[in-house]
N, C-alpha and C positions, 0 to 999 in steps of 0.2 A: 953659520951661526944659528943657534937655536932660537926659535920664536918664543915670545914671552906672553904669559897670561896671568892675570890676577883674578881670583875667585873669592867672593864674599860668601859667608855661610858655608865654608868648605870642610867643616869638621865631621859632617855626616850627610846622609841622604843624597840628593841630586848633586850638591856641591862637591862632596867627596868622590862620587862616581865620576864626575866630570874631571876633577883633578887627576884621578888615577888614569883615566882614559888618555888624557893629553900628555901626562908624564910618560906613559908607555910609548907614545908616539915621538918622544924626544923633546917635547917642549919644556922650557923652564917655567914651572908653575909656582906662583905665590899663593899659598893657602892662607886665608884670613877668616877669623871667626871670633865671636865674643867669648866662646868657651875655651879658655886657654888650656885647661887640663886635657880636654878631648883632642884639641889640636896638637898638643905636645905628643900625645900617644900616636896620632896619625903620622906625624913627621918622623917617628922612630922606625916606621915600616920601610923595608928595603927598597920598594918601588919608588919611594919619594927621596931617594938619596941625593938627587941633583936638584931637589926642590927646596923651598924655604917658606916661611910664613910668620905670622904674628897675630896679635889681638887686634880686632877691628869691630867696634860697635857702631853700626851705621846710623844710629840715632844720636851720636855724639860727634860734634865738629872736630874736637881735638883728637879723638881716637881715629877718625877718618884721615885727618892730616898726617898723624904719626904713621899710620899704615901705608899711606901713599909714599911718604918719605922713605920708609923702610924698603918698599918695593923698588923705588927709583934707585936706591943705593945698590940693590942686588942686580939690577938690570941695566945700569948706566943710563937711566932715564928713558928706557925703551919700554913701551907698553903696546904690544901688538893687539892684545884683546883684553877687555875687561868684561867679566861675567858678573852681572848684577844679580846674584842669586839669593842673598840673605832674605828670608821671609818668615813670617809667623802666621799661624792659623788657629782660630778658635771657632768651633762649630756650635750651633745652637739657635734657637728661635731668638730673633733680634730683641724682643722685649724682655726675654728672660736672661740673656747673656750679660754678664757684668760689663759695665761701660768702660772700665779700665782695660779689660781685655780687648774691647773693640778699638779703643784709642791706640793700643799697642800695635794693632794691625795697620792702622793709618801711619803711625810713627815709623814703622819698619818698612812696610810694603810700598808706601807712597813717598814719604819724606826721605826715607833711607835711600831709595832708588834715585831720587832727585839729587840728594846730597852727594852720593858717590859719583854720579855722572858729572855734576858740576865741578867737583874737586879734581876729578881725573882728567877733565878736558884738556888742560895744558899738555899733559904727557901724551895723551892720545893724538892731539893736534901736531905734536912734534915727531910722531912716529908715522912714517909713510904707510898708507893703506891700512890703517888701524880699524878695529871693529869694537863697537859696544854691543854686547848681547844682554838683553834684559829677559829674565825669566818671568814669563807671563803665565797664562793658564787657559784651558778650554772654558773656564768659568767667565772669561771675558766675552764669550759668544752671546750668552744670555744670563741674566741675573739668576743665581742659584739659591733657592730657599735653604735656610739654616746656615748659609754661608754668605749672608747679605753683604757684610762689610768686606770680607775677604774677596768676594766676587767684584765688588765695587772697586777695590784697590787694584785688581787686575784690569778692569776697564781703564783705569788711569794709566797703567803700564802700557797698555795697547796704544792709547791715544798719544801718550808721551813719546813712545817709540816712533810712531808715524810722523809726528811733528819734527822730532830731532833728525830723522832720516833725511828730511828735506833741508832742514837748517844746516846740518853739519856736512852736507855733501860738498859745500864749498871749502871745507877743511880737509877733504879726503878721508873722512871718517865714515865708515858704514855703520848704520844703526839698525839692529834687528831684534826680534824677540822670538822665543819659542813658546808654544802653548800646549803643554802636556795635559792629558786627562789625569785622573787620580792615579798616582804612581805608588808602587809598593814601598812606602817609607812610613815612618811614624806619623808624619804630617798627613800622608795619604790615608792612613787608617782613621785618623781623626776626622778627615773631610767626609768620609763615607758613613759616619756614625748614624746619621738620620736619613740616609738615602737607601735605595733598594739594593738587593744582592747584585743587581746589574752594575752597581757602582763600586763594588769591592775592588780594591787595588789589584790590577792585573799585570801591568807593564813594569819592568824593572828600571831603576834609575839610569842604567847604561844606555837605554834607548834615548833618553834626553841628551846625554853626552854626545851620542852619535848624531842627533839632530842639530846640536850646536855646531858640530864640525861641518855638517852640510850647509848650515846657515852662513858660516864664515866664508865658505868657498863659493856659494851660489848667490849670496846677497838676498834681497827681498826683505820686506819689513816684518812679515809674520809667517811662522811655520807651525802649523797645527800638527799634532802627533796622533796617529791612529786613524783608521778608516772611519770609525763612528764619529770622531770629532770633526773630521772634514765634511762628512755628510750632514751633521747637525749644523755646522756653520753655513753650508750652502742653503739648507732649508730655512734657517733663521733669517738669511738675507732676503729671500724671495717671498716667503709666506706672509699673509696678513697677520695682524696681532693675535687673533684667536688661534690661528694655525701654529704660530710660533710658541704660544703658551702650551698648546697640546703636545707639540713635539718635545718641548723641554720637560714636561711631566713624564712623558714616555721614556725619554733618555735617562732621566734622573730617578725615575720610579717614585716620584714624590706624589703623595695623595692629598 
């Protein structure tokens, strides 16, 4: 029997690449996104012939409930993996960035992740050896200038993941997160706007999908993507504050 996966924010970028990757491996993937038109076009593609999906706005309780009910109907209440991928990003200096845009990042990246995990818990708990995968970011290693609220939201995702990994162990649910650097997507391009050429998107979304696959198989709470990300994390953990700031400036190219 095919394993099942629900992905939020699946109409483009990392979510779409992840859906395609697992669909090609024979999984029954449920693609959910708030952009119904984009999602409808995706589901017409031949590689998603055995997949399904619907609208899901992670900031809305009723929308989340409906999406989960729809997923359950398609999979007979089996959810092997939930990929909490939906996210938004606005780049800019904190004092200049519109507060409504910053609130949106909190609503989607923080409250949306929490809402999805809480609502999906019953189905995850009823599915043996299930996994919750939260999409985090290398920006959870150190606060990133011009991405202050986005970075802070990913610090939340990291801490939330670590806590739930311990809490949900008793329910046979693995909880993990993957931490990509800037990826070659529309969001990745926006993230690099104020940073150096070193931060131009280089890795493709498929790399994140492959890391999700590894995280599901190997466990562990955090999976950094890329050699530079791993080195930065190691240095940030052991250097004093002045050293941490110096490394962050060098890595990000922020002056």
